[in-house]
GUBAVO-435862 format. One line per 10 residues: number of its first residue (from 1); their letters; for each residue x, y, z of C-alpha. Coordinates in Angstrom, 3 decimals, decimal comma. Last residue first. Layout:
N
NUM	A	X Y Z ~ ...
# end
This chain:
190
190	RLFVAYPAVL	-17,403 -25,430 31,240 ~ -16,506 -27,137 28,078 ~ -17,597 -26,522 24,834 ~ -20,002 -29,608 23,048 ~ -19,115 -32,119 20,233 ~ -21,152 -34,768 18,209 ~ -24,918 -33,898 19,706 ~ -25,536 -36,255 18,144 ~ -23,287 -39,650 18,612 ~ -20,022 -40,384 17,311
180	AAVLGISKVQ	-18,736 -43,863 17,281 ~ -15,474 -44,411 18,725 ~ -12,033 -46,643 17,408 ~ -9,403 -46,922 18,988 ~ -5,897 -48,405 17,918 ~ -5,871 -46,645 13,890 ~ -1,971 -46,822 13,821 ~ -1,659 -43,877 10,954 ~ 0,140 -44,347 7,543 ~ 1,431 -41,444 6,064
170	KRDVNPPPAD	3,392 -41,747 3,425 ~ 6,599 -39,852 1,674 ~ 7,984 -38,268 -1,343 ~ 5,205 -35,753 -1,898 ~ 2,917 -35,163 -5,275 ~ 0,099 -36,699 -3,216 ~ -1,188 -39,872 -4,439 ~ -4,522 -40,269 -6,686 ~ -7,592 -40,934 -4,428 ~ -9,452 -44,296 -5,246
160	PAFELCAKDC	-9,553 -44,873 -1,055 ~ -11,404 -41,614 0,203 ~ -12,121 -41,828 3,458 ~ -13,197 -38,453 4,266 ~ -11,612 -36,424 6,628 ~ -12,539 -34,049 9,689 ~ -8,799 -33,490 11,603 ~ -6,676 -34,078 14,152 ~ -3,157 -33,264 15,196 ~ -2,099 -30,483 13,365
150	QGKIYLSGQR	1,168 -29,454 15,086 ~ 3,357 -30,627 12,263 ~ 1,496 -32,316 9,533 ~ -2,152 -33,872 9,137 ~ -2,743 -31,892 6,284 ~ -0,933 -32,707 3,072 ~ -1,366 -37,043 3,768 ~ -5,052 -35,870 4,563 ~ -4,860 -34,570 0,744 ~ -6,861 -31,552 0,602
140	GEKPGLAVRT	-10,755 -31,358 -0,259 ~ -11,848 -28,983 2,031 ~ -9,051 -26,681 3,572 ~ -10,612 -23,608 4,472 ~ -13,773 -25,637 5,806 ~ -14,879 -29,349 5,270 ~ -14,008 -32,809 4,442 ~ -10,355 -33,007 4,490 ~ -9,488 -36,176 2,319 ~ -8,342 -39,560 2,833
130	QDLSLEFSEV	-6,874 -42,037 1,198 ~ -2,979 -40,473 1,322 ~ -3,854 -40,731 5,442 ~ -3,379 -44,665 5,300 ~ -5,069 -45,707 8,282 ~ -3,583 -49,031 9,386 ~ -5,716 -50,975 11,703 ~ -6,176 -51,746 15,187 ~ -9,801 -51,773 16,913 ~ -9,866 -51,203 20,490
120	HLDGIILAFK	-13,829 -49,943 22,066 ~ -15,528 -47,116 22,162 ~ -19,636 -46,810 21,526 ~ -21,835 -43,913 22,586 ~ -19,681 -40,743 22,090 ~ -20,162 -37,454 22,425 ~ -16,607 -35,121 21,481 ~ -15,649 -32,649 24,136 ~ -14,126 -29,211 23,687 ~ -12,169 -27,291 26,634
110	SGLADIGDPI	-10,321 -29,763 28,030 ~ -8,657 -31,174 31,356 ~ -11,929 -33,264 33,074 ~ -15,089 -34,187 30,833 ~ -16,564 -37,061 33,339 ~ -20,248 -38,675 32,818 ~ -21,496 -40,150 36,005 ~ -23,750 -37,537 36,369 ~ -25,188 -35,286 33,227 ~ -23,508 -32,825 32,128
100	KDWTQKDTSW	-25,364 -29,712 33,670 ~ -26,705 -27,792 30,638 ~ -25,643 -24,931 29,186 ~ -27,087 -22,277 26,493 ~ -25,121 -19,779 24,437 ~ -21,760 -21,560 23,802 ~ -23,645 -23,187 20,686 ~ -23,459 -27,070 21,731 ~ -23,080 -26,353 25,561 ~ -21,741 -28,435 28,122
90	HTARVPPHDH	-21,650 -27,786 32,406 ~ -19,522 -29,034 35,465 ~ -15,527 -29,387 33,808 ~ -13,698 -31,221 35,541 ~ -9,898 -29,833 36,102 ~ -7,682 -32,200 36,220 ~ -3,825 -30,731 36,743 ~ -1,635 -30,543 33,717 ~ 0,529 -33,700 32,990 ~ -0,361 -33,222 29,265
80	KSKMSEMVLH	3,065 -35,436 28,676 ~ 2,051 -37,391 25,762 ~ 3,225 -39,925 23,797 ~ 1,064 -41,037 20,623 ~ -2,164 -43,328 20,361 ~ -3,831 -43,170 16,863 ~ -7,538 -42,308 17,329 ~ -10,557 -43,251 14,737 ~ -13,555 -41,668 15,920 ~ -16,276 -42,602 13,622
70	IPRQATAYRE	-18,999 -41,290 11,968 ~ -22,284 -43,214 10,628 ~ -24,034 -42,662 7,585 ~ -27,870 -41,622 8,024 ~ -27,530 -39,288 4,775 ~ -28,370 -36,322 7,404 ~ -26,608 -38,258 10,342 ~ -23,250 -37,743 8,011 ~ -23,991 -34,006 6,951 ~ -23,978 -33,513 10,812
60	AFPQVMTRPH	-21,623 -35,041 11,926 ~ -19,193 -32,235 9,336 ~ -22,217 -29,655 10,482 ~ -20,844 -30,190 13,831 ~ -17,213 -31,062 14,044 ~ -16,236 -27,845 12,664 ~ -18,160 -24,913 12,806 ~ -19,487 -25,565 16,101 ~ -17,199 -28,369 17,861 ~ -14,172 -26,376 16,559
50	CSSGGYGWTA	-11,860 -29,155 14,588 ~ -8,664 -27,897 13,620 ~ -9,469 -25,278 16,679 ~ -7,278 -27,037 19,340 ~ -8,644 -28,839 22,285 ~ -9,831 -32,115 23,399 ~ -12,158 -34,114 25,348 ~ -13,760 -37,534 24,597 ~ -17,182 -37,311 26,455 ~ -19,171 -40,296 27,277
40	IGNRKIELLK	-22,846 -41,800 26,532 ~ -25,241 -44,870 26,800 ~ -25,029 -43,905 30,598 ~ -23,755 -46,872 32,547 ~ -22,334 -49,079 29,771 ~ -20,180 -45,394 28,305 ~ -19,642 -44,190 31,670 ~ -17,820 -47,129 32,189 ~ -16,370 -48,001 28,604 ~ -15,016 -43,828 28,812
30	REVIDELSEQ	-13,411 -45,062 32,819 ~ -11,130 -47,870 31,032 ~ -10,607 -45,861 28,040 ~ -9,399 -42,829 30,204 ~ -7,590 -45,627 32,239 ~ -5,983 -47,230 29,432 ~ -4,683 -43,305 28,353 ~ -3,008 -42,470 31,326 ~ -4,256 -39,903 33,672 ~ -2,457 -37,085 33,980
20	AHMGVKMYLL	-4,968 -34,704 32,517 ~ -4,739 -36,573 29,692 ~ -2,425 -39,118 28,083 ~ -2,118 -40,300 24,971 ~ -4,989 -39,458 21,247 ~ -4,022 -38,305 17,923 ~ -7,391 -37,774 16,284 ~ -8,981 -38,710 13,016 ~ -12,753 -37,613 12,715 ~ -13,791 -40,298 9,923
10	GAGPKLITSM	-16,741 -39,870 7,762 ~ -17,078 -42,944 5,267 ~ -16,769 -42,101 1,303 ~ -15,614 -45,008 0,708 ~ -15,837 -47,561 3,191 ~ -13,318 -47,960 5,838 ~ -15,829 -48,551 8,790 ~ -15,073 -52,564 8,133 ~ -11,072 -51,779 9,159 ~ -8,337 -53,620 7,115
# end
């Protein structure tokens, strides 16, 4: 079991794979180099379930206020995201003020990005039955009931003592990558 899985731990769960014509292995290699050179990297994504302003930033700020880390936990999947890589040049925390993305940091093919300060391979099983949605309209709902169908990411809290859901199948995810989120946690890209 991972050392990050402690009661109340903040986890941003996400499925990851090929993106913008780049393999997951190449993305990881590039992000590790960005962190080594700049101290941070972006991890691009899309979709509204982890909207930067309404979900990720408040979630991460709650943990930062309590001086607790928040981790991006990633499950590898087969992906066909072979859209041409469009490089973002600016980022914003609020879509009002835009800043140039620092040299040496690439954000490709996404409308949002998480800001990570660490990235490493770490393999462990995460039972979504032992998580709950940390905020938003589904707050408190068990992760295994939330992550299904098209939903491939969520802001979760690790709750190892959660009662089992009233369903027949468990959702255990094989996590292969972990990253620490750092301020400003999530940004809009253009």
